[in-house]
N, C-alpha and C positions, 0 to 999 in steps of 0.2 A: 503599442509601446514596446521597445526592445529593452530587455534586461540583461545584465551581465551574469548569466547562469554559469556556475562553475562547470568546467569541462569534465571533471572527474565524475559528475553525476551520471554521465552517459554510460558508465560501466559500474556504478555503485551497487552494492548489495545492502538492502535495508532489512533489518531483522525486527519483526513486530513482537512485542511482549505485552501480555496481560499480567500485570504484576501480582494480583492475588492468586493466580493459578500457576505461576512459574516455579514456585518453590514451596517447601513445606511451611515456611514462615509467612509466605504471601506478602513480603515486604520489599522495600528498596534494598535492604541488606541482602536478601536472597538473590536479587538480580545482580548486585555488585559481585557476589561470590562466583557468579557464572560468567562474568564478562570476558575473562581470558579465553575460555572455551569458545565463546561466541566470536571473539576476534579471530581465533585460529580457524574457525569454520569458514571465515571469509567476509564477515560483516564489516561494513564501513560506517553504517548509521544504525543506532538503536532507536526504535520508535516505541515509546511508552504509550499504551492506550490510556484513556483519561485517568489522571491522578488526583482529581478534585473530589471534594465531598459530594455524596450522592443524595438527591432529594428523598424525602420520606412520603410525601403526599402522592398517592397513586402508585406507590412503589411496586415494581414487578419482582416477585420472588422475595427471598429473605435479604438479599444484598441490594437489589435494585439495579437498574441499568446504569453502567458507568457513563452513558451518554445522556443521562438526566442529571445535569450538574447543578448543584446548589450554590456554589461560590467559585467563580472563575479564578479568584485570587487565593484560594485556600488549597490545602492538601488533605486528602482523605486520611484521617488519623490511623486507620487500619493498615495503611501502607508505610507510614513513617512520618517524618517531619522534614522541614526545609534542610536541616543539617544532614540527615541521612540521604536526602535527594542530592545534595551538593557533593557528598562523598561518592555517590554513584557517578555523577557527571565528571568529577575530577578523575576518577579511576578510568572511565571510558576515554577521556581525553588523553590520559597517560598511555593508554594502549593504542592510540591513534584513531579512535572512533569519535563520531559526532553523536549527539543525543537530541532527538526531537520529541515533542509531546503533542498529544491530540488537542486540537482546538475545536470546540463544538459551539460555533457561533450562530447557527441557525435557530437554536432554541435553548431554553433552560428548564430545569425542574419546575414543577408547579409551585413549589414553596421556596424558590430561589431568593437570594439576596436582592436580585434586580426586580423580581415580581413585587417584593415588599417595598423597596425603596424607589423604584421607577416604573410603576405599572403603565405609564404612558409610553414606554419603549416597546410595547408588545402589540402583536397583531390582534385585531378585534373583528368579531363577526358583525352581521347586520344589526344585532341586538346590543352591541357594545360589550360583549363578553370576550374575555381572553380566549384565543383559539389557536389552532394549528392547521397546517396545510395537509398533513397526512393523518387521517383519522386513527389509524392503528397505533400511532405513537401517543398512547393515551396518558403517559406520565409526564408530558412536557407541554409548554406553551412556546409558540414561535415568536421570535423577536421581529421588530419592524424597523428596517434600516432607513426609513424616510426621516428619522430623527437623527440629526448629525451629532447631537450630544452623546448618543450611544456609540457612534464611531470613535469619539475621543476616549471614552471609557474603555472600549475594547482595545484600542491601540496602546493605551497606558498599561493595560493588563499584559499584553504581549511583551511590552518593554520590560516589565517586572521580571518575567521569566527569562528573557535574554540577559538581563543584568546578573542573574545568579548563575548563568552559564549555559542555559539551553541554547542549542544551535539552530533551531528552526521549528517548523510546525507542520503537522499533518492536519489539514483542515477538513473536518467532517462535513459531508454533503455541501461542499463549497459552492456547488452549482446553484444552490438555493439562496445564496446571499449575494447582494448587489456587487457587481464587478467594480464599481466605482469605489466601494469601501476597500476591497482587497488591494486595488491600485494605490489608494492613499496609504494604507497600512505599510505596503512595501516601500513606497516612496519615503515615508518617515523613518522606518526601522532599518532600512538598508543603507542609510547615508554613509556610515563609517564602519560597516562590518558586513561580513558574509552571513546571510540568513537563508536557510533552506526552506522553500515553500512547496509543499506537496498538496495537491488538491484531490480530494475524493470526488471525482466527477461521477456521473451517474449513467445508467443505461439510457439509450436513446428513447426508448418507449416511455421512461419516466419523465424525461424532458418534455416530450409532447403532452403527456398527461397533465403536467403542471401548467404548461403554457396554455393549454385548452381551457384551463380553469382560471386563467388570468394572473397567474403567479410568475415570479421571476424563476427562470431555469436556464442556466447558461450551458451551451454546448462546450465540448472539449476545446475546439479551436479558440473560442472566446476566452476560456479560462487561461489559456497560454499567454494572454495579454498581461497576466499578473503572476502566474505560477511557473516554477521551474519544471515541475513534473505533474502529470495527471494520471489517474487510474486508467486502466485499459478496459473499463466496463463497456465502452462504446463498441469495442471489438469482441470482448470476452463473451458477449451474449451469443455470438455464433459458436464459440466453443461449448458453451452450456448446452445449446441445442444439439451439437454433435455428440456430446457425452450422453445425452438423453435419447439418442437415436432419432432426432427430429430434423437433422440438417446434415450438410456435408462439410468436410474440412475446408474445401476450396472456398467456401464463403468467408471464412476467417482469413485465408490467405489473400483474397481479393481486398479485404478491408485493411490488411497491412499495407498494401500498395496505396490505398487512399490516405492512410495516416502519413505515409512518407511524402505524399505529393500535395495534399491539401492543408496540412498543418504548417505552422511556421517552421522554418528550417531548424531553429534552435529547440524546438519542442522535444521533450523527453517523456516517453511513456513508462509507467511502472508496470512491469510484467509480473503476472502471478498465475499459479494454478489453484491457489486457495488463499483465503484470508479469513478474518474472524467472522465475516458475514456469509461465508460460503461453506459448503460441505468440504470435509477433508478429502483431498484428492486420492488418498489411499483407500478411502471407502468408495469412491467413484470408479477407480480403476484398480481392480483386484489383481490382475496379472502383473507380477513384479517386473518382468522383462519389458512389457509395454510401458509401465509406470516409469521405469528408468529412462526409456526413450523420450517420454514426455518431459522429464526433468531436463534432459539435454536440449530438447526443442525450446522450452520456454526460456532457459538460461541463455540460449544463443540468439534470441530475438533482440533487435535493437532496443536499447533503453536500459533502465535500472531493473534490478531483480529483487522481488519481495520474497522473504522467507518468513512464514508465520510459525512462531516457535512451536516445535513438535513435528513440523513437516520433515525435518531432517532425520527423524527416526521413524518416519512413516506412521505417525499417529493417525488413527482412523476415527476416533470419537470426537465429535464436534463439541466445543466447550459451551457449557451453560453459564452465562455471565450473571444470571440472577441468583445463583446458588454458589456455595464454596466448592470448587472443583479444582483439583491439582493435576497437572500433567503427569502422566505415568512414565517418567524418564527411565525407571528401572527395567521395564519390560519392552523398551523400544528395540527397533531393528537396527543394530549397529553395523551390520554389513552394509545396509543401505546408507547409513550415516557416512561411512567412508567413501562410498561412491558419490554421494551428494556433495560432500566437501570437495572432492576432486573436480567435479563438474563446475562448481562455483569458481574454483581457482583458475581452471583452464579458460572458461568463458570470459571471465573478467580480463584476463590477459589478451584474449583475442579481440574483444571489443575496445580495449585500450589501444591496441596497435593497428587495428584495421578500420577502414572507413567506408568500405563498399560491401553491402549486404545483398545476398540474393537467395531466393527460396523458390522451389518448384515442387509441385505434386507430381510424382512419377506415375502413380496409379492411385486410386482411392485409398487414402490412409497411409501412403508412403511418400515421404518428402526428402528432398535433397536441399541442404543448407550450405551456403558458401560465404565465406568472409575473405576479403582481399585487402591487403595493405600495400605499402610501397615495396616491401621486400618479403612479405609473407603471404601465404594463402592457407586457409583451413577449410575443411569440408566434413560433412557427416550425412549419411543416409539413414533415415529413421523410420521404423515401422511403428505407426501410431494406432493401428487398427488391430483388432483381434482376428481378422480374417487372414487366411493363408493364401499364398499364391506367388507366382514368379513375376519378376520385373525385368523386362527387356531394356537394356541401356546401351547407349552408344558412347559411354564414357567409363572411366575407371578412376576411383579415388585412391591413388597410390601414395603411401607415405607412412610416417610414424604415427601409431595410435598414441594418444596422450593420456597417460595415467588411467588406462582402462575405461575411458569414458565413451569410446566409439568415435570420438572426434579425432580427425587426422590432420597433421601438418602436411599439406600437399606438396609433392615434389614438382618443381617447375623445370 
């Protein structure tokens, strides 16, 4: 099914926020106070991680996982209320940004409203007990989408959030929920408005693991039947191997080609070096020069760009969502911040104005990226490996370097 995906999503910057850890107050007001800075950094979309009440049964840590949701239609009182959320949304809109929220529709907390009111909407094991597909997710029960009454409830819930001003949804482990449901939700909710649909697709190995056990697990190309954007996990696993010294960069570059040729033409990937489920890239890559090159690399890849709050100041500590933990904005690397901001600005303009992308590995760990438009051409040569050595080339990238990013506007 073809959808009218907004063209601007192809070069959008999505800024991910964990509200309790973003400010000293840990509230919507704390995020609202930071929106102008986030806009100036280059963000087009604010993504708020789950804002709903968290379950208590089987809770992990003192706060519990924000992905163990007690009530899809409620707001976690520690974050604020509907009024303060609306103030955040209205301020973001005034600054020209959209706001999306996390939708966690694969499962609920064990003591959720739906467990109490509609226990027949949940997955059962052979003994008739409520269960889940992933054993480690011990604080949740999985929903069963064979019941279409559940579909109606979930779509009504999404409509509630759209009505108060939310612009779309980041759908947690969307690959585990039936595609027919997502298609119906989009058909109903997009009738008279633009709604942004971002799917957290999953690693290919996880897809196979679940399918081998008889469960629904959609591939990324399948998800693009319903979603505007999908995660880059299907390719990112090659980068993870590379960072750990277990693979070569060329494996990821090969997969970029597969994404460009086997996915629907309108498909947009969400590119990232880190997100809330991954290690901070500043902890993975300690060399600042190489880290800067990786920032240029991922920002120049086709698709939208994810910034996980704190990445712009090279935060190295991974957030613990089960306890109260606040980002250390005071001790961030603000030289890196300036560079990061410039790269976001330059790469957005390049992807907005160009439609032909090329990438080539000149030697292990050294890549050349090229973007071409009707009247413009841009290029960069990036050293992504810690090893030293010379590169013999039969070309030159001559032109003006843009804002100290290493990206050049190529002379023709």
